[in-house]
N, CA, C and O of each residue as an XYZ file, in Angstrom:
984
protein
N      26.537    158.726     29.243
C      26.909    157.343     29.519
C      28.412    157.203     29.734
O      28.855    156.387     30.542
N      29.198    158.005     29.003
C      30.647    157.949     29.169
C      31.025    158.330     30.588
O      31.863    157.679     31.211
N      30.406    159.384     31.098
C      30.691    159.828     32.465
C      30.268    158.773     33.487
O      30.947    158.564     34.493
N      29.148    158.116     33.220
C      28.667    157.066     34.136
C      29.659    155.904     34.186
O      29.955    155.375     35.257
N      30.163    155.516     33.027
C      31.140    154.418     32.993
C      32.425    154.835     33.696
O      33.037    154.035     34.403
N      32.836    156.097     33.501
C      34.042    156.581     34.188
C      33.902    156.470     35.706
O      34.853    156.126     36.408
N      32.702    156.769     36.195
C      32.486    156.771     37.651
C      32.418    155.363     38.240
O      32.708    155.177     39.421
N      32.040    154.372     37.434
C      31.780    153.038     37.989
C      32.672    151.940     37.399
O      32.502    150.765     37.727
N      33.601    152.306     36.550
C      34.420    151.277     35.898
C      35.329    150.551     36.880
O      35.620    149.370     36.690
N      35.778    151.229     37.914
C      36.656    150.585     38.891
C      35.912    149.525     39.694
O      36.501    148.523     40.100
N      34.636    149.742     39.922
C      33.866    148.799     40.735
C      33.305    147.637     39.922
O      33.260    146.510     40.414
N      32.871    147.895     38.671
C      32.179    146.868     37.904
C      32.906    146.463     36.627
O      32.648    145.391     36.079
N      33.811    147.314     36.151
C      34.476    147.031     34.889
C      33.714    147.615     33.710
O      32.513    147.866     33.804
N      34.409    147.831     32.601
C      33.800    148.489     31.439
C      32.831    147.561     30.717
O      31.704    147.953     30.412
N      33.272    146.313     30.441
C      32.437    145.398     29.661
C      31.112    145.049     30.340
O      30.078    145.058     29.672
N      31.100    144.740     31.645
C      29.797    144.459     32.282
C      28.846    145.644     32.244
O      27.639    145.464     32.084
N      29.377    146.852     32.389
C      28.502    148.034     32.326
C      27.950    148.206     30.919
O      26.777    148.534     30.742
N      28.807    147.981     29.907
C      28.362    148.162     28.516
C      27.321    147.124     28.113
O      26.529    147.364     27.201
N      27.313    145.970     28.786
C      26.289    144.975     28.489
C      24.905    145.449     28.919
O      23.888    145.058     28.346
N      24.892    146.306     29.948
C      23.621    146.825     30.452
C      23.215    148.081     29.699
O      22.044    148.262     29.369
N      24.184    148.949     29.429
C      23.907    150.198     28.735
C      23.961    149.987     27.222
O      24.660    149.090     26.750
N      23.223    150.812     26.446
C      23.244    150.680     24.975
C      24.487    151.325     24.367
O      24.375    152.272     23.589
N      25.683    150.815     24.719
C      26.933    151.336     24.187
C      27.930    150.189     24.102
O      27.994    149.345     24.997
N      28.700    150.162     23.031
C      29.693    149.115     22.847
C      30.988    149.495     23.570
O      31.311    150.680     23.652
N      31.737    148.518     24.096
C      33.011    148.830     24.740
C      33.976    149.566     23.826
O      34.723    150.435     24.276
N      33.963    149.219     22.533
C      34.869    149.887     21.589
C      34.541    151.370     21.461
O      35.433    152.200     21.289
N      33.245    151.694     21.548
C      32.853    153.102     21.482
C      33.378    153.862     22.692
O      33.855    154.991     22.571
N      33.288    153.242     23.844
C      33.796    153.901     25.054
C      35.303    154.101     24.977
O      35.804    155.177     25.304
N      36.023    153.077     24.550
C      37.482    153.181     24.464
C      37.894    154.211     23.414
O      38.919    154.877     23.557
N      37.081    154.337     22.350
C      37.387    155.356     21.338
C      37.250    156.760     21.919
O      38.052    157.644     21.618
N      36.231    156.959     22.752
C      36.065    158.262     23.410
C      37.234    158.557     24.350
O      37.709    159.690     24.417
N      37.691    157.548     25.066
C      38.817    157.743     25.974
C      40.078    158.092     25.193
O      40.852    158.956     25.605
N      40.283    157.412     24.056
C      41.462    157.692     23.229
C      41.427    159.120     22.689
O      42.460    159.788     22.630
N      40.249    159.586     22.297
C      40.123    160.961     21.804
C      40.323    161.976     22.917
O      40.820    163.077     22.684
N      39.932    161.599     24.127
C      40.117    162.488     25.259
C      41.602    162.668     25.569
O      42.044    163.759     25.930
N      42.373    161.570     25.421
C      43.803    161.624     25.712
C      44.576    162.289     24.585
O      45.452    163.120     24.826
N      44.247    161.915     23.349
C      44.957    162.443     22.174
C      43.971    163.227     21.327
O      43.116    162.637     20.667
N      44.078    164.554     21.337
C      43.146    165.409     20.610
C      43.236    165.214     19.104
O      42.277    165.507     18.391
N      44.374    164.724     18.603
C      44.541    164.547     17.157
C      43.660    163.423     16.613
O      43.437    163.339     15.405
N      43.158    162.559     17.500
C      42.287    161.460     17.070
C      40.822    161.880     16.966
O      39.983    161.105     16.505
N      40.517    163.098     17.392
C      39.138    163.584     17.296
C      38.807    163.929     15.854
O      39.699    164.074     15.018
N      37.518    164.059     15.571
C      37.079    164.432     14.226
C      37.514    165.858     13.904
O      37.836    166.641     14.798
N      37.518    166.177     12.622
C      37.925    167.525     12.208
C      37.008    168.587     12.809
O      37.463    169.666     13.189
N      35.724    168.279     12.892
C      34.785    169.237     13.470
C      35.069    169.444     14.956
O      35.051    170.576     15.439
N      35.333    168.355     15.682
C      35.608    168.483     17.112
C      36.877    169.281     17.364
O      36.935    170.078     18.301
N      37.904    169.068     16.526
C      39.139    169.825     16.681
C      38.927    171.307     16.399
O      39.465    172.157     17.109
N      38.147    171.623     15.368
C      37.891    173.025     15.058
C      37.012    173.665     16.138
O      37.203    174.832     16.481
N      36.049    172.906     16.673
C      35.221    173.437     17.757
C      36.074    173.807     18.962
O      35.851    174.840     19.594
N      37.054    172.962     19.281
C      37.921    173.258     20.419
C      38.708    174.540     20.190
O      38.921    175.312     21.124
N      39.140    174.772     18.957
C      39.878    175.999     18.652
C      38.963    177.219     18.701
O      39.341    178.269     19.220
N      37.760    177.072     18.157
C      36.838    178.206     18.111
C      36.297    178.560     19.487
O      36.012    179.727     19.758
N      36.151    177.562     20.365
C      35.663    177.850     21.708
C      36.576    178.827     22.438
O      36.108    179.695     23.176
N      37.871    178.682     22.228
C      38.828    179.594     22.857
C      38.607    181.011     22.359
O      38.630    181.957     23.146
N      38.389    181.166     21.044
C      38.180    182.494     20.464
C      36.839    183.080     20.878
O      36.728    184.278     21.137
N      35.828    182.232     20.938
C      34.509    182.717     21.363
C      34.557    183.212     22.798
O      34.017    184.275     23.105
N      35.190    182.463     23.669
C      35.328    182.879     25.063
C      36.130    184.171     25.182
O      35.815    185.027     26.009
N      37.170    184.311     24.354
C      37.986    185.519     24.382
C      37.172    186.750     23.981
O      37.199    187.769     24.670
N      36.448    186.649     22.858
C      35.644    187.786     22.385
C      34.567    188.136     23.406
O      34.313    189.311     23.670
N      33.941    187.124     23.973
C      32.894    187.350     24.967
C      33.458    188.047     26.197
O      32.836    188.972     26.719
N      34.632    187.616     26.672
C      35.238    188.213     27.866
C      35.740    189.627     27.588
O      35.610    190.503     28.443
N      36.315    189.865     26.398
C      36.846    191.194     26.066
C      35.750    192.244     25.963
O      36.024    193.439     26.071
N      34.526    191.814     25.758
C      33.406    192.746     25.631
C      32.479    192.666     26.837
O      31.266    192.836     26.720
N      33.077    192.401     27.999
C      32.404    192.487     29.300
C      31.221    191.526     29.441
O      30.330    191.747     30.261
N      31.217    190.462     28.641
C      30.171    189.457     28.765
C      28.786    189.911     28.355
O      27.791    189.364     28.829
N      28.706    190.906     27.476
C      27.394    191.408     27.051
C      27.081    191.049     25.602
O      25.932    191.166     25.176
N      28.076    190.618     24.845
C      27.845    190.293     23.442
C      27.011    189.018     23.316
O      27.244    188.025     24.006
N      26.038    189.079     22.418
C      25.260    187.903     22.079
C      25.849    187.193     20.879
O      26.963    187.497     20.452
N      25.102    186.249     20.335
C      25.588    185.436     19.224
C      25.941    186.299     18.022
O      27.004    186.135     17.424
N      25.057    187.210     17.672
C      25.276    188.002     16.454
C      26.529    188.854     16.547
O      27.292    188.925     15.583
N      26.761    189.501     17.678
C      27.920    190.384     17.808
C      29.221    189.599     17.939
O      30.251    190.015     17.408
N      29.184    188.463     18.642
C      30.372    187.624     18.714
C      30.737    187.113     17.331
O      31.909    187.103     16.954
N      29.739    186.691     16.580
C      29.979    186.184     15.223
C      30.567    187.260     14.327
O      31.515    186.995     13.588
N      30.022    188.470     14.380
C      30.537    189.567     13.541
C      31.954    189.950     13.935
O      32.772    190.265     13.071
N      32.255    189.929     15.235
C      33.602    190.257     15.673
C      34.608    189.214     15.186
O      35.714    189.561     14.769
N      34.227    187.952     15.239
C      35.104    186.904     14.731
C      35.326    187.050     13.231
O      36.432    186.830     12.738
N      34.293    187.416     12.520
C      34.430    187.627     11.076
C      35.352    188.804     10.781
O      36.145    188.755      9.840
N      35.249    189.863     11.587
C      36.140    191.017     11.391
C      37.595    190.644     11.651
O      38.503    191.211     11.044
N      37.813    189.700     12.543
C      39.166    189.278     12.861
C      39.703    188.231     11.888
O      40.834    187.768     12.036
N      38.905    187.861     10.905
C      39.377    186.958      9.861
C      39.016    185.499     10.036
O      39.496    184.653      9.281
N      38.172    185.179     11.026
C      37.756    183.787     11.222
C      36.584    183.472     10.294
O      35.607    184.218     10.234
N      36.698    182.363      9.577
C      35.613    181.900      8.712
C      34.749    180.934      9.517
O      35.091    179.764      9.687
N      33.636    181.441     10.002
C      32.770    180.643     10.865
C      31.330    181.047     10.616
O      31.042    182.220     10.377
N      30.430    180.088     10.671
C      29.009    180.355     10.463
C      28.371    180.853     11.748
O      28.831    180.544     12.847
N      27.315    181.620     11.595
C      26.615    182.140     12.767
C      26.044    181.018     13.620
O      26.090    181.079     14.849
N      25.504    179.988     12.965
C      24.923    178.873     13.711
C      25.981    178.127     14.515
O      25.683    177.565     15.568
N      27.219    178.123     14.019
C      28.297    177.487     14.759
C      28.611    178.259     16.030
O      28.812    177.668     17.091
N      28.653    179.588     15.917
C      28.885    180.423     17.090
C      27.754    180.224     18.102
O      28.000    180.146     19.305
N      26.526    180.143     17.613
C      25.381    179.934     18.498
C      25.495    178.599     19.228
O      25.228    178.516     20.427
N      25.887    177.573     18.513
C      26.027    176.245     19.123
C      27.143    176.227     20.157
O      26.979    175.648     21.231
N      28.275    176.852     19.850
C      29.405    176.849     20.768
C      29.109    177.678     22.016
O      29.478    177.290     23.124
N      28.440    178.822     21.835
C      28.093    179.636     22.998
C      27.120    178.897     23.910
O      27.207    179.004     25.133
N      26.203    178.153     23.320
C      25.253    177.381     24.130
C      25.976    176.281     24.908
O      25.658    176.032     26.071
N      26.940    175.629     24.275
C      27.682    174.570     24.962
C      28.569    175.125     26.064
O      28.857    174.430     27.039
N      29.006    176.378     25.918
C      29.840    177.023     26.932
C      29.017    177.726     28.007
O      29.560    178.198     29.006
N      27.706    177.792     27.794
C      26.846    178.475     28.761
C      26.964    179.979     28.702
O      26.748    180.656     29.708
N      27.303    180.517     27.542
C      27.461    181.966     27.376
C      26.200    182.561     26.768
O      25.659    182.023     25.802
N      25.739    183.653     27.322
C      24.555    184.342     26.823
C      24.760    185.836     26.959
O      25.210    186.316     28.000
N      24.430    186.573     25.906
C      24.594    188.012     25.934
C      23.555    188.686     26.812
O      22.575    188.075     27.240
N      23.799    189.962     27.065
C      22.853    190.737     27.876
C      21.558    190.929     27.107
O      21.570    191.163     25.899
N      20.435    190.829     27.818
C      19.114    190.978     27.216
C      18.456    192.210     27.807
O      18.345    192.343     29.025
N      18.023    193.104     26.944
C      17.346    194.307     27.404
C      15.923    193.980     27.846
O      15.244    193.132     27.267
N      15.509    194.668     28.871
C      14.142    194.483     29.336
C      14.034    193.302     30.280
O      15.005    192.587     30.528
N      12.856    193.119     30.790
C      12.565    192.061     31.752
C      12.105    190.817     31.019
O      11.258    190.907     30.131
N      12.647    189.646     31.370
C      12.186    188.416     30.727
C      10.692    188.190     30.960
O      10.153    188.499     32.022
N      10.043    187.641     29.931
C       8.604    187.394     30.008
C       8.367    185.926     30.319
O       8.895    185.047     29.637
N       7.570    185.663     31.350
C       7.193    184.294     31.707
C       5.713    184.101     31.408
O       4.871    184.901     31.815
N       5.414    183.027     30.690
C       4.020    182.777     30.319
C       3.385    181.659     31.112
O       2.164    181.508     31.077
N       4.168    180.869     31.828
C       3.610    179.767     32.611
C       4.110    179.849     34.042
O       5.275    179.560     34.317
N       3.238    180.241     34.943
C       3.548    180.304     36.364
C       2.474    179.491     37.076
O       1.313    179.896     37.120
N       2.853    178.359     37.627
C       1.865    177.445     38.192
C       1.631    177.713     39.671
O       2.549    178.068     40.411
N       0.396    177.536     40.077
C       0.019    177.608     41.486
C      -0.287    176.184     41.936
O      -1.380    175.676     41.689
N       0.676    175.537     42.596
C       0.519    174.138     42.973
C      -0.530    173.942     44.059
O      -0.990    172.822     44.284
N      -0.913    175.028     44.737
C      -1.900    174.907     45.803
C      -3.319    174.779     45.257
O      -4.236    174.403     45.987
N      -3.500    175.091     43.976
C      -4.830    175.057     43.373
C      -5.034    173.721     42.658
O      -4.188    173.290     41.874
N      -6.148    173.084     42.932
C      -6.458    171.803     42.283
C      -6.707    172.013     40.798
O      -7.272    173.031     40.398
N      -6.291    171.065     39.992
C      -6.500    171.178     38.549
C      -6.883    169.812     38.002
O      -6.650    168.799     38.662
N      -7.471    169.764     36.798
C      -7.869    168.481     36.206
C      -6.667    167.577     35.967
O      -5.533    168.048     35.874
N      -6.919    166.289     35.869
C      -5.870    165.329     35.576
C      -5.483    165.390     34.108
O      -6.207    165.954     33.287
N      -4.346    164.811     33.786
C      -3.885    164.750     32.404
C      -4.539    163.543     31.730
O      -4.093    162.409     31.899
N      -5.601    163.802     30.966
C      -6.325    162.733     30.280
C      -5.731    162.399     28.913
O      -6.109    161.402     28.299
N      -4.805    163.227     28.437
C      -4.240    163.024     27.101
C      -3.018    162.116     27.156
O      -2.811    161.289     26.268
N      -2.202    162.275     28.209
C      -1.026    161.427     28.406
C      -0.102    161.442     27.189
O       0.387    160.400     26.751
N       0.128    162.639     26.654
C       1.064    162.866     25.546
C       0.639    162.228     24.230
O       1.443    162.145     23.302
N      -0.592    161.781     24.133
C      -1.082    161.184     22.898
C      -1.893    162.230     22.145
O      -3.117    162.288     22.261
N      -1.192    163.057     21.371
C      -1.846    164.172     20.687
C      -2.305    163.761     19.298
O      -1.944    164.381     18.297
N      -3.102    162.712     19.258
C      -3.649    162.222     17.992
C      -5.158    162.091     18.144
O      -5.650    161.447     19.071
N      -5.875    162.705     17.227
C      -7.338    162.640     17.241
C      -7.818    161.974     15.960
O      -7.268    162.203     14.883
N      -8.850    161.146     16.088
C      -9.382    160.424     14.935
C     -10.447    161.208     14.189
O     -10.876    160.815     13.104
N     -10.872    162.328     14.781
C     -11.916    163.139     14.151
C     -11.802    164.573     14.652
O     -11.143    164.830     15.660
N     -12.445    165.511     13.949
C     -12.451    166.888     14.445
C     -13.216    166.999     15.762
O     -14.074    166.170     16.064
N     -12.904    168.013     16.528
C     -13.605    168.313     17.788
C     -13.526    167.159     18.789
O     -14.460    166.921     19.554
N     -12.386    166.441     18.770
C     -12.156    165.393     19.760
C     -11.128    165.849     20.789
O     -11.254    165.535     21.973
N     -10.114    166.584     20.347
C      -9.065    167.069     21.241
C      -8.632    168.457     20.803
O      -8.195    168.654     19.669
N      -8.756    169.418     21.712
C      -8.272    170.779     21.494
C      -7.106    171.041     22.436
O      -7.170    170.719     23.622
N      -6.056    171.620     21.907
C      -4.874    171.980     22.697
C      -4.768    173.501     22.721
O      -4.823    174.147     21.674
N      -4.617    174.067     23.903
C      -4.562    175.528     24.017
C      -3.294    175.960     24.723
O      -2.720    175.218     25.520
N      -2.874    177.159     24.420
C      -1.693    177.747     25.047
C      -1.726    179.234     24.754
O      -2.582    179.704     24.005
N      -0.799    179.977     25.343
C      -0.641    181.371     24.939
C       0.825    181.745     24.963
O       1.608    181.180     25.727
N       1.195    182.700     24.123
C       2.565    183.131     23.977
C       2.603    184.645     23.915
O       1.568    185.300     24.042
N       3.783    185.205     23.722
C       3.900    186.650     23.598
C       4.634    186.999     22.310
O       5.494    186.255     21.838
N       4.272    188.150     21.756
C       4.831    188.612     20.493
C       5.362    190.022     20.693
O       4.671    190.876     21.249
N       6.580    190.268     20.244
C       7.177    191.598     20.358
C       6.679    192.491     19.225
O       6.755    192.106     18.059
N       6.174    193.668     19.552
C       5.738    194.651     18.568
C       6.420    195.979     18.860
O       7.102    196.123     19.875
N       6.233    196.954     17.965
C       6.830    198.273     18.179
C       6.245    198.944     19.422
O       6.903    199.781     20.041
N       5.032    198.588     19.783
C       4.385    199.196     20.945
C       4.635    198.413     22.235
O       4.161    198.807     23.301
N       5.370    197.315     22.144
C       5.632    196.489     23.311
C       5.152    195.063     23.094
O       4.769    194.689     21.985
N       5.174    194.279     24.146
C       4.747    192.886     24.054
C       3.231    192.777     24.103
O       2.570    193.486     24.862
N       2.690    191.885     23.289
C       1.281    191.525     23.364
C       1.198    190.010     23.524
O       2.068    189.276     23.054
N       0.158    189.559     24.182
C      -0.040    188.132     24.423
C      -1.101    187.604     23.456
O      -2.106    188.265     23.189
N      -0.855    186.408     22.943
C      -1.766    185.771     21.996
C      -2.153    184.406     22.554
O      -1.294    183.554     22.781
N      -3.441    184.205     22.771
C      -3.964    182.905     23.202
C      -4.603    182.217     21.996
O      -5.241    182.869     21.169
N      -4.431    180.914     21.901
C      -4.985    180.199     20.754
C      -5.393    178.792     21.166
O      -4.862    178.220     22.118
N      -6.344    178.258     20.427
C      -6.838    176.890     20.628
C      -6.677    176.158     19.307
O      -7.105    176.655     18.265
N      -6.061    174.979     19.341
C      -5.771    174.208     18.130
C      -6.519    172.889     18.172
O      -6.519    172.190     19.185
N      -7.155    172.559     17.062
C      -7.775    171.250     16.912
C      -6.679    170.258     16.547
O      -6.050    170.392     15.497
N      -6.439    169.254     17.409
C      -5.340    168.313     17.191
C      -5.544    167.452     15.947
O      -4.578    166.905     15.414
N      -6.779    167.324     15.480
C      -7.036    166.484     14.309
C      -6.465    167.116     13.043
O      -5.784    166.444     12.269
N      -6.734    168.394     12.826
C      -6.308    169.076     11.607
C      -5.128    170.013     11.842
O      -4.632    170.626     10.897
N      -4.663    170.136     13.115
C      -3.598    171.094     13.460
C      -3.987    172.494     12.990
O      -3.175    173.216     12.411
N      -5.219    172.859     13.244
C      -5.755    174.145     12.787
C      -6.169    174.977     13.988
O      -6.752    174.467     14.945
N      -5.859    176.270     13.923
C      -6.270    177.183     14.985
C      -7.767    177.427     14.857
O      -8.236    177.910     13.827
N      -8.507    177.097     15.894
C      -9.963    177.244     15.854
C     -10.441    178.397     16.731
O     -11.618    178.754     16.689
N      -9.555    178.979     17.516
C      -9.926    180.123     18.342
C      -8.681    180.861     18.791
O      -7.672    180.236     19.116
N      -8.742    182.204     18.815
C      -7.578    182.973     19.249
C      -8.017    184.348     19.737
O      -9.068    184.856     19.346
N      -7.201    184.934     20.590
C      -7.433    186.280     21.108
C      -6.093    186.928     21.408
O      -5.109    186.241     21.682
N      -6.057    188.263     21.355
C      -4.848    189.051     21.627
C      -5.136    190.004     22.777
O      -6.230    190.560     22.871
N      -4.143    190.193     23.659
C      -4.323    191.068     24.807
C      -2.991    191.719     25.167
O      -1.928    191.166     24.884
N      -3.049    192.891     25.790
C      -1.848    193.563     26.270
C      -1.363    192.976     27.587
O      -0.203    193.167     27.950
N      -2.224    192.267     28.310
C      -1.856    191.666     29.584
C      -2.242    190.187     29.590
O      -3.160    189.768     28.884
N      -1.521    189.399     30.405
C      -1.771    187.960     30.485
C      -2.760    187.683     31.611
O      -2.363    187.375     32.735
N      -4.037    187.794     31.306
C      -5.074    187.534     32.288
C      -5.979    186.422     31.776
O      -5.875    186.002     30.624
N      -6.862    185.956     32.639
C      -7.661    184.774     32.310
C      -8.699    185.038     31.230
O      -8.984    184.158     30.419
N      -9.270    186.246     31.209
C     -10.423    186.470     30.342
C     -10.091    186.311     28.870
O     -10.913    185.793     28.113
N      -8.896    186.744     28.435
C      -8.620    186.638     27.003
C      -8.328    185.183     26.613
O      -8.544    184.803     25.462
N      -7.839    184.363     27.558
C      -7.675    182.935     27.286
C      -9.033    182.270     27.152
O      -9.243    181.430     26.277
N      -9.959    182.657     28.034
C     -11.312    182.104     27.962
C     -12.034    182.569     26.711
O     -12.835    181.828     26.142
N     -11.751    183.804     26.274
C     -12.367    184.305     25.042
C     -11.943    183.468     23.840
O     -12.747    183.221     22.940
N     -10.679    183.030     23.819
C     -10.223    182.178     22.721
C     -10.976    180.860     22.713
O     -11.349    180.360     21.652
N     -11.203    180.290     23.907
C     -11.963    179.046     23.997
C     -13.426    179.263     23.627
O     -14.033    178.422     22.965
N     -13.990    180.390     24.053
C     -15.379    180.708     23.699
C     -15.537    180.863     22.193
O     -16.528    180.407     21.621
N     -14.559    181.509     21.542
C     -14.626    181.673     20.088
C     -14.595    180.326     19.389
O     -15.347    180.093     18.443
N     -13.710    179.422     19.864
C     -13.636    178.096     19.263
C     -14.954    177.335     19.423
O     -15.415    176.679     18.489
N     -15.555    177.425     20.611
C     -16.837    176.753     20.835
C     -17.937    177.346     19.970
O     -18.798    176.623     19.467
N     -17.907    178.670     19.798
C     -18.950    179.320     18.999
C     -18.801    178.974     17.516
O     -19.793    178.714     16.835
N     -17.561    178.972     17.015
C     -17.346    178.737     15.587
C     -17.510    177.264     15.214
O     -18.096    176.948     14.178
N     -16.993    176.357     16.055
C     -17.038    174.937     15.711
C     -18.304    174.243     16.185
O     -18.717    173.239     15.603
N     -18.925    174.770     17.240
C     -20.155    174.213     17.796
C     -20.091    172.690     17.936
O     -20.866    171.979     17.297
N     -19.172    172.186     18.768
C     -19.087    170.732     18.949
C     -20.337    170.176     19.611
O     -21.004    170.856     20.391
N     -20.638    168.936     19.286
C     -21.843    168.292     19.832
C     -21.696    168.103     21.332
O     -20.632    167.735     21.831
N     -22.786    168.363     22.038
C     -22.793    168.159     23.486
C     -22.638    166.666     23.795
O     -23.283    165.823     23.172
N     -21.782    166.356     24.758
C     -21.450    164.977     25.112
C     -20.789    164.253     23.955
O     -20.903    163.035     23.824
N     -20.090    165.021     23.107
C     -19.410    164.402     21.973
C     -18.002    163.939     22.283
O     -17.306    163.442     21.397
N     -17.570    164.093     23.521
C     -16.257    163.600     23.915
C     -15.123    164.580     23.707
O     -13.962    164.171     23.721
N     -15.413    165.861     23.513
C     -14.361    166.851     23.296
C     -13.569    167.069     24.586
O     -14.149    167.265     25.654
N     -12.225    167.033     24.476
C     -11.321    167.284     25.604
C     -10.494    168.523     25.286
O      -9.902    168.636     24.213
N     -10.468    169.449     26.242
C      -9.670    170.672     26.115
C      -8.424    170.520     26.976
O      -8.531    170.357     28.192
N      -7.224    170.573     26.353
C      -5.970    170.282     27.048
C      -5.055    171.503     27.041
O      -4.965    172.212     26.039
N      -4.375    171.744     28.165
C      -3.383    172.816     28.260
C      -2.357    172.427     29.309
O      -2.519    171.426     30.006
N      -1.281    173.236     29.420
C      -0.348    172.992     30.507
C      -0.885    173.657     31.768
O      -1.970    174.238     31.751
N      -0.125    173.574     32.869
C      -0.638    174.040     34.156
C      -0.316    175.509     34.387
O       0.175    175.875     35.454
N      -0.584    176.344     33.410
C      -0.393    177.769     33.614
C      -1.492    178.341     34.477
O      -2.653    177.955     34.342
N      -1.143    179.261     35.368
C      -2.168    179.880     36.207
C      -1.933    181.376     36.314
O      -2.454    182.024     37.222
N      -1.152    181.930     35.394
C      -0.832    183.346     35.466
C      -2.091    184.182     35.272
O      -2.822    184.020     34.295
N      -2.321    185.061     36.207
C      -3.468    185.946     36.090
C      -4.787    185.218     36.102
O      -5.756    185.707     35.523
N      -4.862    184.049     36.749
C      -6.126    183.304     36.784
C      -6.310    182.391     35.612
O      -7.432    181.972     35.331
N      -5.229    182.063     34.906
C      -5.318    181.174     33.748
C      -5.917    179.833     34.131
O      -6.494    179.147     33.287
N      -5.785    179.452     35.400
C      -6.324    178.167     35.843
C      -7.828    178.086     35.675
O      -8.391    176.993     35.614
N      -8.489    179.247     35.599
C      -9.945    179.217     35.476
C     -10.392    178.602     34.166
O     -11.529    178.144     34.055
N      -9.503    178.582     33.158
C      -9.903    178.012     31.882
C     -10.115    176.512     31.976
O     -10.684    175.912     31.064
N      -9.661    175.885     33.078
C      -9.869    174.452     33.234
C     -11.247    174.124     33.775
O     -11.660    172.964     33.760
N     -11.968    175.138     34.256
C     -13.314    174.868     34.748
C     -14.405    175.556     33.928
O     -15.590    175.275     34.103
N     -13.998    176.457     33.032
C     -14.990    177.268     32.338
C     -14.758    177.170     30.845
O     -13.601    177.224     30.430
N     -15.780    177.028     29.999
C     -17.168    176.930     30.402
C     -17.549    175.500     30.723
O     -16.957    174.561     30.191
N     -18.521    175.331     31.576
C     -18.912    173.991     31.982
C     -19.620    173.236     30.882
O     -19.515    172.012     30.817
N     -20.333    173.923     30.018
C     -21.061    173.247     28.955
C     -20.583    173.720     27.602
O     -19.393    173.949     27.386
N     -21.547    173.864     26.683
C     -21.207    174.379     25.365
C     -20.508    173.386     24.479
O     -19.957    173.782     23.452
N     -20.502    172.109     24.823
C     -19.889    171.108     23.978
C     -18.527    170.665     24.434
O     -18.002    169.688     23.900
N     -17.925    171.338     25.401
C     -16.618    170.939     25.921
C     -16.858    170.011     27.111
O     -17.260    170.459     28.184
N     -16.610    168.726     26.913
C     -17.013    167.734     27.904
C     -15.936    167.418     28.931
O     -16.243    166.839     29.973
N     -14.686    167.778     28.671
C     -13.630    167.462     29.627
C     -12.459    168.395     29.492
O     -12.200    168.937     28.417
N     -11.744    168.585     30.594
C     -10.561    169.422     30.600
C      -9.391    168.601     31.093
O      -9.535    167.745     31.966
N      -8.221    168.875     30.517
C      -7.029    168.105     30.834
C      -5.858    169.052     30.944
O      -5.773    170.032     30.203
N      -4.941    168.762     31.879
C      -3.762    169.604     32.054
C      -2.519    168.756     32.187
O      -2.521    167.716     32.845
N      -1.441    169.224     31.541
C      -0.152    168.547     31.636
C       0.680    169.200     32.727
O       0.215    170.106     33.420
N       1.919    168.731     32.875
C       2.817    169.303     33.871
C       3.245    170.705     33.445
O       3.030    171.117     32.305
N       3.856    171.430     34.387
C       4.274    172.802     34.109
C       5.308    172.816     33.001
O       6.317    172.115     33.073
N       5.052    173.627     31.961
C       6.018    173.794     30.891
C       6.345    172.516     30.144
O       7.455    172.374     29.631
N       5.409    171.583     30.071
C       5.672    170.303     29.422
C       5.960    170.510     27.942
O       5.160    171.104     27.219
N       7.126    170.007     27.496
C       7.476    170.170     26.090
C       6.537    169.360     25.213
O       6.315    169.714     24.055
N       5.979    168.273     25.746
C       5.044    167.472     24.953
C       3.717    168.193     24.796
O       3.084    168.114     23.743
N       3.292    168.900     25.846
C       2.051    169.655     25.735
C       2.215    170.810     24.769
O       1.267    171.207     24.092
N       3.455    171.360     24.706
C       3.700    172.510     23.849
C       4.042    172.116     22.429
O       4.082    172.975     21.548
N       4.292    170.823     22.181
C       4.721    170.405     20.853
C       3.667    170.714     19.797
O       3.996    171.151     18.694
N       2.407    170.485     20.135
C       1.328    170.797     19.198
C       1.061    172.302     19.193
O       0.843    172.894     18.137
N       1.081    172.913     20.373
C       0.764    174.336     20.470
C       1.818    175.207     19.805
O       1.531    176.349     19.445
N       3.044    174.688     19.633
C       4.090    175.507     19.015
C       3.748    175.833     17.568
O       4.265    176.799     17.007
N       2.864    175.019     16.954
C       2.387    175.343     15.604
C       1.681    176.690     15.596
O       1.933    177.532     14.733
N       0.799    176.882     16.562
C       0.109    178.154     16.658
C       1.046    179.268     17.060
O       0.903    180.394     16.582
N       2.015    178.981     17.939
C       2.972    179.997     18.353
C       3.784    180.491     17.178
O       3.997    181.695     17.035
N       4.244    179.574     16.327
C       5.022    179.974     15.164
C       4.184    180.762     14.173
O       4.667    181.716     13.564
N       2.929    180.363     14.011
C       2.043    181.079     13.095
C       1.792    182.502     13.532
O       1.600    183.398     12.709
N       1.794    182.704     14.862
C       1.569    184.049     15.419
C       2.854    184.848     15.522
O       2.820    186.025     15.883
N       3.991    184.231     15.209
C       5.257    184.912     15.353
C       5.695    185.041     16.785
O       6.448    185.949     17.137
N       5.218    184.118     17.628
C       5.469    184.231     19.068
C       6.765    183.570     19.478
O       7.477    182.982     18.664
N       7.056    183.684     20.782
C       8.250    183.135     21.386
C       7.854    182.242     22.530
O       7.032    182.621     23.364
N       8.438    181.042     22.582
C       8.175    180.125     23.669
C       9.331    180.148     24.657
O       9.300    179.433     25.659
């Protein structure tokens, strides 16, 4: 909002803009005063400005490959008293990231050319009874033998994993196996209104889980947008339980 007011203050003035935006004119003027005089900033903001210079220096001196842990340890060796979480926050604000070994893993790759069910949940992940709304997703877990993929189905009513499967590759069958296990174990009533919801992943035929199985108590399928944080908010419970990474 501060940047927006800066861009339009000459045309409309500060007070008229602040009447529309949820910000007081005094708050805006305080930000401007801190921008001009660094001594008026909070103690944390002043220390962050000092540490950012050191973080950038350590990162540049080590060819831009150091991650949070190594930058933090180097600063500690040089006598700086700083927490690891602070270094992580400052590096994120500066857009600095260390080198990552191996190839990044993507779990959601959408095929926009393929038709998919509509989003019947609309971010309302609340169920009044069991077997009313199931949320599914899959993630990957690092092991000594390499990455493995874990698919899981969660009952939104109890936030409980009702079906799961593990696979070395991200293909459709192990996602469907997790749904089949949930249907077999919970045996929801046919035409009982059960909705199975997931994001629009289609990696390795993942899209097939939106049409299969046609019966067995699962009366509807629903899909959110690609990588929707709201769709993943419930599924992250299962991801954390599996030790996975989103």
